[in-house]
C-alpha positions in Angstrom: -38.3 5.6 2.6 -36.4 5.5 5.9 -32.8 5.0 6.9 -31.2 1.8 7.9 -28.9 1.6 10.9 -27.0 -1.7 11.3 -25.2 -2.8 14.5 -23.1 -5.9 14.5 -20.9 -7.8 16.9 -18.1 -9.9 15.5 -14.7 -11.4 16.1 -11.9 -10.1 13.9 -8.4 -8.8 13.4 -7.0 -5.5 14.7 -3.8 -3.9 13.3 -2.4 -0.4 13.1 -2.6 0.9 9.5 1.1 1.8 9.8 2.0 -1.8 10.6 -0.2 -3.2 7.8 1.0 -0.7 5.1 4.7 -1.3 6.0 4.2 -5.1 5.2 2.8 -4.6 1.6 4.8 -6.6 -1.0 4.0 -8.4 -4.2 3.3 -11.7 -2.3 0.7 -10.4 0.1 -0.7 -7.5 -2.0 -4.0 -9.2 -2.7 -4.5 -10.3 0.9 -3.8 -6.8 2.2 -6.2 -5.3 -0.3 -8.8 -7.7 1.0 -8.2 -6.6 4.6 -8.4 -2.9 3.7 -11.6 -3.5 1.6 -13.3 -5.5 4.4 -12.2 -3.4 7.3 -12.9 -0.1 8.9 -11.2 2.4 11.2 -11.6 2.2 15.0 -12.6 5.9 15.4 -15.5 6.5 17.7 -17.3 9.2 15.8 -14.6 11.3 14.3 -15.2 10.7 10.5 -11.9 8.8 9.9 -13.9 6.0 8.1 -15.3 8.5 5.6 -11.7 9.6 4.6 -10.4 6.0 4.8 -13.2 4.9 2.3 -12.3 7.5 -0.2 -8.6 6.6 -0.1 -9.0 2.8 -0.2 -12.0 2.7 -2.5 -10.8 5.3 -5.0 -10.6 4.6 -8.7 -7.2 6.3 -9.0 -5.3 4.0 -6.7 -2.2 2.2 -8.0 -2.6 -1.4 -9.1 0.9 -2.7 -8.1 2.3 -3.3 -4.6 5.2 -0.9 -4.6 3.1 2.1 -5.9 0.1 1.2 -3.7 2.3 1.1 -0.6 3.7 4.5 -1.4 0.3 5.9 -2.2 -1.2 4.6 1.1 1.7 5.8 3.2 1.4 9.3 1.7 -2.4 9.5 1.9 -2.7 8.0 5.4 0.0 10.3 6.7 -1.4 13.5 5.2 -5.1 12.8 5.9 -7.1 12.2 9.0 -10.7 13.1 9.7 -12.6 16.2 9.1 -14.6 18.8 11.0 -18.3 18.7 10.0 -20.3 21.9 10.6 -23.9 21.6 11.5 -26.7 23.7 10.3 -28.3 24.8 7.1 -25.2 24.2 4.9 -22.9 21.4 6.0 -19.2 22.2 5.5 -16.5 19.6 5.7 -13.0 20.8 6.7 -10.1 18.3 6.6 -8.2 18.2 9.9 -5.3 16.3 11.5 -6.5 17.5 15.0 -7.3 13.9 16.0 -4.2 12.5 14.3 -3.6 11.0 10.9 -5.0 7.7 9.5 -1.6 6.0 9.5 -1.7 5.9 13.3 -5.3 4.4 13.5 -6.2 0.8 14.0 -7.9 -1.1 11.3 -10.6 -3.6 12.4 -11.5 -6.4 10.0 -14.5 -8.6 11.0 -14.0 -12.3 10.3 -16.9 -14.0 12.1 -20.3 -12.4 12.8 -21.9 -13.1 16.1 -24.9 -10.9 16.0 -26.3 -8.4 13.5 -29.4 -6.1 13.8 -30.9 -3.6 11.5 -33.1 -0.7 12.5 -35.3 1.1 9.9 -37.0 4.4 10.3 -37.0 8.2 10.1 -34.9 9.7 12.9 -36.1 7.1 15.4 -35.5 7.4 19.1 -35.6 4.6 21.6 -33.8 1.3 22.1 -33.5 -1.9 20.2 -31.9 -5.1 21.2 -31.2 -8.7 20.1 -29.8 -11.8 21.7 -28.7 -15.4 20.9 -27.8 -18.3 23.1 -24.2 -18.7 23.9 -24.0 -22.0 22.1 -21.6 -21.1 19.3 -17.9 -21.5 18.6 -15.9 -18.3 19.2 -12.8 -19.6 17.4 -11.7 -17.9 14.2 -9.6 -19.5 11.5 -6.7 -17.0 10.9 -4.5 -19.4 9.0 -5.0 -17.2 5.9 -3.5 -14.2 7.8 -0.5 -16.0 9.4 2.1 -14.0 7.4 0.6 -10.6 8.4 2.5 -9.5 11.5 1.3 -7.5 14.5 -2.4 -8.6 14.3 -4.5 -9.0 17.3 -7.8 -11.0 17.6 -10.5 -8.8 19.0 -14.2 -8.5 19.7 -15.7 -5.8 17.4 -18.9 -3.8 17.9 -19.7 -1.9 14.7 -22.4 0.4 13.6 -23.3 1.6 10.2 -26.0 4.1 9.1 -27.0 4.8 5.6 
């Protein structure tokens, strides 16, 4: 069985994690959980998303807004990415050399434009996809109107696994 790599282009929301976490309260707790669960870190290839996923998706995370806000503030301040050694035995070493998660932007796709999967074993080469420019680029953000400091952005994402 091969690996799947998925690339997608979408329109979504961008917000610094520090700005999002600072706004957590009982009223918007569920909405912010949804944003965190559906989003990913804008990180190039520095492994911030791996660390982010373990923090947000962990089973030991608090279930009320006040404790969750404190938990995220602590975790996102004290954790960043990691150094990943290459070779026979992969070693992961946590590092803040590229900054902490609290200072990173969260990207949340809201409307897909294009998505493409690529299957295979260590495939080299190029793939592409297109679609006519006959679609509406508007995004309904009414649901997020009370979340401050968001920006509507074009997102290009890639996932392998």
